[in-house]
MIVEX-448923 format. One record per residue: residue in one letter; chain; x, y, z of N, C-alpha, C, CB in turn. Coordinates in steps of 0.001 Angstrom, whole numbers, plus 500000, padded with zeros to 6 digits. Glycine has a CB too. Layout:
<atoms>
> A A X Y Z X Y Z X Y Z X Y Z;
...
</atoms>
This chain:
<atoms>
> M A 491537 420147 473682 492575 421511 473119 492560 422763 473205 492692 421657 471983;
> T A 491330 422770 472464 491154 424401 472889 491065 425123 473970 490254 424848 472534;
> N A 490894 424475 475696 490865 425403 476711 492202 424927 476954 489711 425393 477872;
> E A 493096 423940 476464 494679 424033 476515 495632 425089 476225 495109 423220 475778;
> N A 495171 425213 474817 495341 426515 474187 494962 428203 474647 494674 426250 473126;
> T A 494145 428129 475077 493365 429346 475890 494252 429910 477154 491813 428738 476552;
> N A 494536 428380 478110 495173 428178 479464 496366 428970 479199 495484 426596 479942;
> N A 496747 428344 477770 498460 428702 477924 498881 430085 476991 499525 427190 477222;
> E A 498193 430865 476224 497729 431679 475575 498515 433077 477165 495758 431253 475099;
> T A 499922 434102 476268 500064 435287 477322 498690 436057 477625 501150 436412 476744;
> P A 499112 436641 478607 498461 437565 479274 498364 438623 478193 499138 437966 480587;
> T A 497249 439480 478294 497025 440907 477515 497527 441780 478369 495520 441361 477143;
> W A 496960 441788 479976 497047 442700 480870 497056 442016 482022 496122 443642 480795;
> F A 497588 442411 483521 497638 442090 484553 497017 442941 485647 498720 441853 484638;
> I A 496820 442369 486573 496120 443279 487410 497572 443632 488651 494452 442391 488127;
> D A 498807 443233 488726 499111 443427 489501 500883 442447 488643 497981 443115 490778;
> E A 501830 442764 489591 503117 441890 489107 502485 440152 489074 504663 442132 490476;
> G A 502778 439898 488069 502652 437992 488234 501141 437808 488352 503511 437146 489928;
> I A 500015 438752 488564 498630 438729 488470 498050 438773 487083 498135 439780 489210;
> P A 497397 437963 486547 497281 438515 485678 495168 438767 485003 498448 437668 484885;
> G A 495290 439408 483945 493881 440509 484507 493506 439082 483265 493615 443049 484087;
> T A 491388 439441 483386 491258 438193 482215 490643 439065 481306 490260 436663 482555;
> G A 489770 438085 480139 489502 438726 479132 490461 439958 478282 488426 439120 479569;
> P A 490023 440265 477587 490593 440889 476565 491023 442580 477512 489333 440899 475069;
> R A 491980 443624 477160 492713 444693 477717 492038 445384 477704 493727 445141 477323;
> P A 491594 445992 478828 490525 447331 479182 490717 448601 478515 490597 447782 480685;
> A A 489858 449154 477980 489928 450554 477523 490882 451375 478162 488712 451186 477663;
> W A 490651 451422 479435 491005 452483 480121 491877 452134 480922 490099 453090 480689;
> L A 492681 451030 480270 494138 450643 480860 495212 451041 479592 494237 448762 481302;
> P A 496234 452259 479301 497064 452376 478555 497762 451357 478275 497621 453162 478824;
> E A 498536 451228 477370 499406 450112 476752 500638 450568 477548 499587 450079 474938;
> K A 500622 451908 477959 502151 452163 478324 502593 451363 479829 502386 453987 478496;
> F A 501208 450712 480745 501240 450765 481910 501077 448789 481481 500019 451967 482836;
> K A 502018 448049 482357 502314 446909 482065 500849 446450 483247 504138 446466 482312;
> N A 500408 447216 484220 499344 446917 485391 498490 448002 485782 500010 446501 486666;
> V A 497516 447448 486004 496929 448103 486974 497834 448743 488080 496046 447240 487492;
> S A 498100 448272 488847 498928 448780 489985 499750 449887 489251 499905 447572 490737;
> D A 500533 449972 488559 501798 450770 487898 500685 452210 487274 502853 449556 486281;
> L A 499147 451571 486501 498714 453414 486740 497948 453801 487910 497678 454062 485519;
> G A 497718 452866 488999 497466 454044 490360 498950 454744 490841 496746 453086 491995;
> K A 500164 453698 490411 501118 454820 491313 501392 455817 490344 502670 454235 491974;
> S A 501104 455732 489060 501296 456697 488116 500502 458399 488628 500611 455945 486666;
> F A 499239 457832 489086 498237 458718 489291 498500 459719 490701 496917 457825 489365;
> T A 499260 458138 491421 499912 459205 493048 500849 460188 492890 500807 458332 494267;
> E A 502440 459734 491939 502997 460797 491495 502296 461820 490561 504006 460362 490982;
> L A 501498 461764 490090 501124 462832 489120 500516 464319 490119 499778 462073 487973;
> E A 500163 463746 491151 498738 464498 492238 500291 465243 493170 497152 462765 493650;
> K A 501266 463983 493525 502608 464745 493778 502643 466135 493371 503736 464103 493070;
> R A 503171 465629 492192 503705 466966 491299 502672 468160 491131 504075 466490 489705;
> L A 501440 467928 490799 500926 468809 491229 500134 469414 492360 500635 468841 490636;
> G A 500509 469004 493204 499783 469225 494367 498753 468884 495052 499608 469941 494380;
> H A 498283 469274 496391 496961 468944 496892 496082 470093 496284 496904 468861 498559;
> V A 494945 470500 496140 494017 471517 495740 493181 471891 497425 492855 470788 494310;
> P A 493290 472477 497887 492973 472661 499149 491572 473509 499424 494144 473287 499722;
> E A 490548 473190 500263 488849 473619 500117 489043 475343 499731 487729 473328 501998;
> E A 490079 475881 500198 490407 477735 500340 491646 477900 500229 490059 478576 501788;
> Y A 491873 479051 500106 493649 479724 500538 492812 480476 501383 494970 480786 499219;
> D A 494139 480853 502581 493286 481764 503721 494083 483221 503582 493411 481033 505592;
> F A 493353 483989 502862 493706 485491 502508 493663 486336 504582 491938 486305 500973;
> K A 492949 485081 504923 492685 486057 505987 494114 486208 507212 491158 485455 506766;
> K A 494947 485447 506532 496124 485616 508086 496935 486721 507940 497368 484280 508369;
> S A 496184 487388 506346 496777 488054 506084 496746 490038 507086 496437 487702 504695;
> K A 497820 491058 506941 497497 491736 507498 497013 493061 506865 498255 491682 508216;
> N A 497502 492261 505561 497038 494409 504581 495603 493641 503867 498882 495417 502406;
> L A 495952 492221 503347 495071 491876 502054 493744 491759 502818 495531 490349 501113;
> N A 492694 492269 501641 491025 491940 502074 490476 490521 501508 489908 493209 501350;
> P A 490324 489567 501773 490177 488491 500913 489062 488336 500537 490538 487437 501312;
> E A 487959 489573 500355 486954 489233 499719 487246 490723 498666 485464 488960 500742;
> Y A 488319 491676 498357 488647 492463 497381 488129 491563 496196 490167 492876 497401;
> A A 487437 491732 495527 487364 491078 494075 488525 490549 493596 486960 491994 493044;
> P A 489654 490843 493102 490932 490437 492063 491578 489369 493400 492272 492171 491392;
> F A 491021 489010 494618 491680 488360 495677 490809 487089 495417 491642 489115 497237;
> V A 489615 487171 495135 488142 486595 494881 488874 485776 493557 486585 487954 494505;
> E A 489278 486245 492542 489506 485714 491158 490506 484958 491284 489745 486645 490095;
> L A 491527 485782 492102 493042 484879 492682 492609 483364 492772 493673 485412 494528;
> Q A 491836 483112 494164 491632 482180 494492 491304 480857 493575 490943 482537 495194;
> Q A 490112 481658 492852 489214 480944 492117 490781 480082 490275 487461 482640 491592;
> L A 491075 481026 490455 492243 480557 489415 493344 479515 489894 493074 481849 488974;
> A A 494009 479966 491297 494780 479193 492373 494160 477651 492115 494469 479861 494095;
> K A 492946 477665 492437 492384 476172 492328 492201 475525 490871 490937 476139 493001;
> E A 491467 475772 489865 491977 475720 488375 493168 474887 488087 492337 477090 487895;
> K A 494344 476002 488470 495638 475658 488162 496401 474822 489394 496357 476979 487798;
> R A 494965 474347 489970 495926 473256 491627 497172 474053 491756 496650 471075 491260;
> T A 497424 475484 492064 498127 475739 492808 498326 475294 494269 498010 476637 492654;
> P A 499981 474878 494680 499798 474028 496178 499041 475794 497147 502125 473147 497069;
> K A 499051 474977 498097 498393 475927 499801 499879 476986 499869 498229 474391 501961;
> D A 500713 476226 499781 501861 476911 499978 502550 477483 499085 502562 476315 500465;
> V A 502003 477514 498238 502718 478826 497346 501723 479868 497446 503045 478533 495590;
> I A 500522 480020 497579 499706 481048 497660 500051 482148 499750 497857 480028 497305;
> D A 500218 481133 500324 500825 481304 502044 502116 482418 501848 501609 479435 502861;
> K A 503040 481899 500761 504217 482861 500588 504208 483595 499865 505221 482514 500372;
> M A 503347 483922 498895 502617 484822 498329 502297 486211 499233 501442 484093 497942;
> I A 501355 485486 499895 500473 486347 500776 501651 486866 501952 499010 485345 501499;
> E A 502203 486220 502873 503368 486928 503450 504389 487715 502601 504094 485984 504123;
> S A 504921 487120 501139 505696 488431 500684 505220 489794 500367 506274 488169 499618;
> V A 503988 489712 500075 503484 490899 499711 503092 491407 501130 502320 490799 498615;
> D A 502605 491169 502196 502445 491956 503440 503634 492539 503771 501982 491196 504567;
> K A 504940 491709 503463 506411 492507 503973 506566 493520 502993 507919 491526 503996;
> F A 506312 493556 501733 506578 495353 501125 505331 495685 501367 507031 495791 499291;
> I A 504263 495655 502013 503767 496708 502264 503965 497375 503442 502753 496577 502084;
> D A 504406 496404 504927 504955 496787 505976 506095 497382 505400 505141 495802 506947;
> E A 507285 497189 504895 508467 498143 504640 508181 498908 503685 509710 497572 504326;
> T A 507257 499571 502974 507308 500785 502306 505824 501878 502904 507289 500323 500521;
> K A 505511 501082 503824 504521 501720 504645 504793 503213 505292 504285 500770 505725;
> I A 504223 504388 505446 504627 505335 505810 504281 505635 507585 504129 506202 504795;
> D A 504853 505658 508316 504498 505594 509599 504295 507270 509991 505672 504723 510470;
> P A 503761 507404 510076 503392 508800 510563 504271 509796 512086 501751 508478 510945;
> A A 504334 509087 512744 504792 509071 513948 506618 509674 513866 504488 507433 514498;
> K A 507450 508675 512656 508089 508555 511986 508482 509857 511882 507723 507898 511149;
> E A 507388 510007 510460 508105 511437 509667 507569 512109 510600 507715 512027 507985;
> L A 506939 512936 511196 506896 513927 512494 508219 514154 513068 505996 513353 513691;
> A A 508854 512929 513561 510332 513010 514190 510981 513866 513443 511169 511711 514244;
> K A 511364 513078 512592 512371 513791 511357 512059 515437 511013 512070 512880 509746;
> L A 510947 515643 511698 510601 517195 511641 511295 517933 512962 508811 517435 511671;
> G A 511748 516644 513870 512079 517889 515223 511181 518157 515901 512472 519290 514922;
> D A 511220 518653 517083 510651 518350 518526 509425 519081 518176 511544 518930 519994;
> N A 509385 519786 517015 508335 520962 516874 507501 520417 515664 509063 522596 516544;
> G A 508015 519261 515352 507319 518228 513842 505768 518442 513851 507579 516158 513999;
> K A 504846 517973 515226 503360 518391 515094 502799 519330 514967 502779 518188 515763;
> E A 503431 520902 515743 503416 522060 514970 503587 522597 514144 503631 522513 515098;
> R A 504668 521777 513489 504617 522341 511165 503352 521917 510935 505922 521183 509542;
> L A 503506 520622 510892 502006 520221 510685 500826 520831 510609 501701 519588 511417;
> E A 500638 521239 511970 499503 521922 512016 499441 523237 511064 499305 522230 513401;
> L A 500850 523493 511352 501013 525112 510430 500417 525161 509380 502392 525586 509907;
> V A 500906 523979 508459 501123 524142 506585 499469 523561 506554 502777 522740 505453;
> D A 498410 522419 507546 497467 521809 507291 496552 523038 506868 497093 520895 508374;
> N A 496469 524429 508183 495998 525236 508635 495878 526223 507295 496687 525560 509831;
> W A 497136 526373 506762 497552 527436 505618 496628 526791 504339 499510 527462 505244;
> A A 496953 525277 504058 496603 524370 502963 495392 524697 502903 496818 522918 503080;
> K A 494069 524369 504446 492663 524314 503821 492284 525897 504211 491505 522970 504564;
> A A 493435 526947 504496 492392 527921 504321 492833 528848 502696 492390 529006 505914;
> N A 493810 528469 501882 494080 529166 500535 493937 527932 499375 495750 529933 500533;
> L A 493571 526918 499823 493512 525979 498761 491805 525236 498853 494912 524789 499016;
> S A 491324 524797 497304 490319 524406 497553 490009 523035 498242 489872 524568 496590;
> K A 488538 522643 498171 488377 521868 499238 488682 520167 498822 486876 522197 499771;
> E A 488375 520309 497495 488721 519153 497049 490976 518588 497077 487864 519395 495374;
> S A 491105 519989 496668 492911 520192 496345 493137 519613 498193 493706 522608 495798;
> F A 492656 520171 499339 493408 520520 500115 492911 518691 500570 493184 522132 501010;
> E A 491964 518311 500798 491747 516725 501114 492524 515849 499855 489877 516313 501145;
> A A 492596 516301 499034 493251 515144 498512 494955 515309 498749 492812 515008 496876;
> L A 495109 516014 499825 496884 516674 500276 496554 516099 501694 497374 518913 500233;
> A A 495814 516407 502330 495621 515617 503772 495434 513644 503480 493819 516425 504612;
> N A 494893 513538 502959 495028 511751 502698 496019 511403 501759 493644 511001 502053;
> G A 496819 512284 501346 498050 511769 500712 499327 511670 501770 498412 512761 499467;
> P A 500607 510884 501110 501188 510319 501693 502154 511150 502647 501593 509543 500910;
> R A 502069 511318 503820 502423 513018 504503 503683 512415 505543 500671 514023 505700;
> T A 504974 512266 504802 505913 512516 504962 506877 513717 504959 506039 511917 504538;
> A A 508103 513456 505639 508629 514566 506393 509130 515840 504810 510240 513802 507611;
> E A 509194 514972 504101 509749 515736 502684 508570 516442 502563 510172 514775 501191;
> S A 507420 516110 502042 506342 516862 501659 505834 517145 502458 505592 516522 500966;
> I A 505914 517874 503749 505563 518980 504761 506616 519911 504222 505691 518595 506496;
> K A 508109 519217 504528 509231 520229 503921 508799 521050 502714 510523 519418 503438;
> A A 508309 520397 501867 507956 520775 500593 506556 522272 500815 507352 519095 499748;
> L A 505608 522058 501367 504613 522608 501868 504996 524208 502353 504151 521661 502941;
> E A 506056 523506 503240 506431 525118 504144 507218 525874 503298 507411 525025 505689;
> E A 508364 525152 502313 508616 526135 501426 507505 526814 500720 509414 525648 500568;
> L A 506718 526135 499869 505684 526969 499138 505218 527867 499588 504749 526487 498793;
> R A 504316 527818 501116 503898 528876 502215 504622 529911 501942 504100 528520 503685;
> G A 506276 529767 502554 506662 530660 502569 506865 531835 501399 507390 530268 503053;
> K A 507232 530964 500243 507058 531906 498762 505894 532725 498458 507050 531026 497530;
> M A 504872 532189 499283 503611 533137 498445 503053 533817 499664 502191 532138 497502;
> M A 503647 533833 500859 503306 534575 501628 504267 535792 501700 503108 533893 502684;
> S A 505475 535593 501341 506707 537046 500941 506319 537226 499909 508448 536944 500814;
> S A 505197 536784 498960 505072 537260 497273 503635 538039 497652 504908 535669 495769;
> N A 502996 537495 498565 501323 537694 499220 500787 538076 500006 500717 537039 499478;
> P A 500923 539567 500827 499958 539854 502444 498723 538960 502456 499233 541656 502646;
> T A 498145 539011 501404 496762 538134 501177 496804 537575 499892 495371 538980 501271;
> I A 496030 536465 499680 495425 535329 498905 494502 535304 498890 495583 534286 499076;
> P A 493864 534975 497367 491895 534550 497488 492051 532998 498361 490798 534135 495265;
> N A 491131 532664 499240 491029 531754 499559 490247 530723 498934 490870 531977 500432;
> G A 490519 529495 498797 490114 528311 497532 488991 528012 498124 491119 526832 497196;
> N A 488649 528767 499525 487118 527616 499813 485990 527977 499962 487019 526823 500974;
> G A 486329 529600 498837 484939 530472 498605 484679 531301 499365 483791 529868 498602;
> T A 485855 531901 500478 485562 533307 501420 486245 534081 501595 485308 533281 502552;
> G A 486600 534665 500166 486619 535911 499733 488510 535671 499723 485676 537224 500867;
> T A 489053 536850 500332 490544 536849 500708 490490 536858 501968 491422 537949 500232;
> S A 491892 535911 502532 492234 536136 504263 493563 536307 503887 491931 534756 505590;
> P A 493370 537313 505744 495023 536668 505499 496040 535364 505636 495650 537284 506160;
> V A 496852 535373 505570 497952 533774 504889 498529 534289 505974 499072 533513 503047;
> A A 499039 534724 506916 499559 534302 507951 498936 535300 508961 501042 534204 507844;
> S A 498772 534029 510418 498670 535016 511186 499644 535097 512726 497236 535006 511355;
> L A 499552 535599 513643 500576 536252 514587 501474 534907 515108 499734 537169 515986;
> E A 500559 533293 514985 501018 532570 515345 501707 531833 514117 500235 532084 516119;
> D A 501183 531801 513171 502144 531429 511996 503299 531598 511499 501843 531637 511253;
> I A 503513 533348 511665 504888 534000 512013 505684 533524 512766 504857 535070 512486;
> K A 505473 533480 513859 505921 533092 515342 506517 531767 514979 504626 532978 516592;
> M A 505647 530533 514026 506315 529448 514036 507278 529233 513018 505528 528545 514066;
> E A 506998 530332 512050 508093 530569 510578 509289 530868 511134 507735 531922 509415;
> I A 509402 531869 512403 510855 532513 512418 511504 530972 513381 510954 534520 513453;
> N A 510506 530340 514443 510903 529827 514909 511617 527952 514570 510133 530277 515576;
> T A 511061 527897 513124 511095 526902 511698 512328 527542 510995 509507 527001 510541;
> N A 512880 528789 510860 513744 528792 510077 514671 530099 510796 513135 528872 508587;
> L A 514931 529853 511917 515566 530901 512952 517392 531320 512573 515423 530028 514703;
> A A 518143 530335 511816 518970 530506 511150 519368 531714 509801 518891 529454 510958;
> K A 517814 531202 509484 517898 531948 508050 517410 533574 508579 516620 531109 506658;
> Y A 517258 533656 509370 516142 534666 510126 517343 535448 510647 514895 533949 511488;
> K A 518542 534687 511336 519584 535612 511781 520594 536115 510975 520196 535115 512708;
> S A 520680 535265 509815 521636 535348 509014 520884 536105 507711 522294 533909 508805;
> D A 520494 536162 507317 519525 536765 505988 519126 538269 505845 518076 536066 506021;
> P A 519360 539312 506048 518729 540158 506087 517642 540561 505390 519310 540701 506100;
> K A 517513 540394 504544 516279 540930 503356 514938 539538 503842 517116 540711 500999;
> Y A 515059 538413 504352 514441 537382 505047 513997 538156 506216 515347 536137 505357;
> R A 514441 538729 506988 514277 538965 508624 513721 540189 508437 515679 538985 509696;
> E A 513681 541106 507622 513295 542962 507285 511703 542344 506760 514626 544155 505519;
> D A 511405 541195 506084 510399 540881 505109 509552 539896 505906 510991 540288 503703;
> L A 509739 539133 506668 509330 539052 508376 509039 539849 509316 510093 538642 509041;
> Q A 509672 540117 509252 509086 541700 510346 507728 542473 509829 510457 543222 510258;
> N A 507937 543134 508470 506892 543656 507690 505392 542606 507870 507531 543729 506054;
> R A 505421 541471 507587 504330 540439 508146 504256 540422 509277 504425 539166 507886;
> L A 504996 540191 509831 504698 540312 511239 504201 541682 512081 505862 539901 511787;
> A A 503914 542596 511586 503602 543817 511645 502320 543835 511132 504484 544639 511046;
> I A 501998 543431 509582 500861 542967 509381 500228 542617 510095 500791 542345 508820;
> A A 500865 541034 510542 499652 540151 510867 499384 540809 512324 499983 538316 510867;
> A A 500308 541418 513164 499582 541904 514853 498694 543017 514466 500855 542615 516242;
> K A 498645 543691 513374 497813 544668 513320 496224 544661 512900 498438 545379 512609;
> N A 496286 543020 512290 494971 542445 511989 494425 541097 512855 495046 542088 510499;
> T A 495161 540706 513881 495012 540741 515406 494068 541158 516583 495785 541271 515652;
> P A 493043 540836 516628 491419 541360 517276 492463 541591 518761 489566 539734 517378;
> G A 491951 543119 519345 493062 543802 520579 494246 543808 520460 493105 543258 521811;
> F A 494739 543825 519535 496425 544569 519030 495987 546199 518955 497173 543909 516993;
> V A 496453 547126 519786 496401 548313 519994 497918 548564 519192 496136 548691 521602;
> D A 497782 549888 517808 498798 550537 517385 498989 552271 518003 498612 550381 515857;
> K A 499883 552075 518989 500348 552762 520031 500644 554301 519023 501790 551867 520869;
> V A 501379 553414 517877 502168 554410 516829 501293 555669 516395 502573 553559 515381;
> G A 500525 555083 516292 499149 555971 514846 498071 556329 516231 497932 554264 513004;
> S A 497906 556171 517044 497161 556710 518442 497417 557982 518856 497504 555938 519646;
</atoms>
């Protein structure tokens, strides 16, 4: 009689649909699951939702990001902890690269904006800055963004300083030095030719500075004073 009652009891758990388990319901099988098969399916679905965690994220595919940069190493560790799918990190890397490429300054394009003599104009303001700024300030300027707008701003600053002072202190510690050489002034005339033609005061100032620069140029002979 006891065996018959035991065989007729409703199983407390199942291995799969129609396949009852033996003995008490295992502690590892939550009540919400009818059988072990449902539990396995639940883990599979959960893994799909969370995504497969890769062994590593491929930062090396980036054109701009250094995979060994400490914050990126930390980011990869966090991504693994949060089970971030690889395609999410790949898209982030792609987006950052695109942003950097679109906002990066192209020196050749910036020089082209200055006209055919862009290279000469840049060299002129660089030489002026090197002669009149401290070494630290010049290096900060030289290593910063060299846009056409920043070069024009330096040209304007240089022009104003040259107009007010025929010589200014040399920031590199070599006393005072002429701000403008003959080549400097010739380049300035070439750059501001329209203003030179239309502005009498500017033309007179430039001619005076040209005379001073000529006298300071080795080999110049002042025929008027001889």
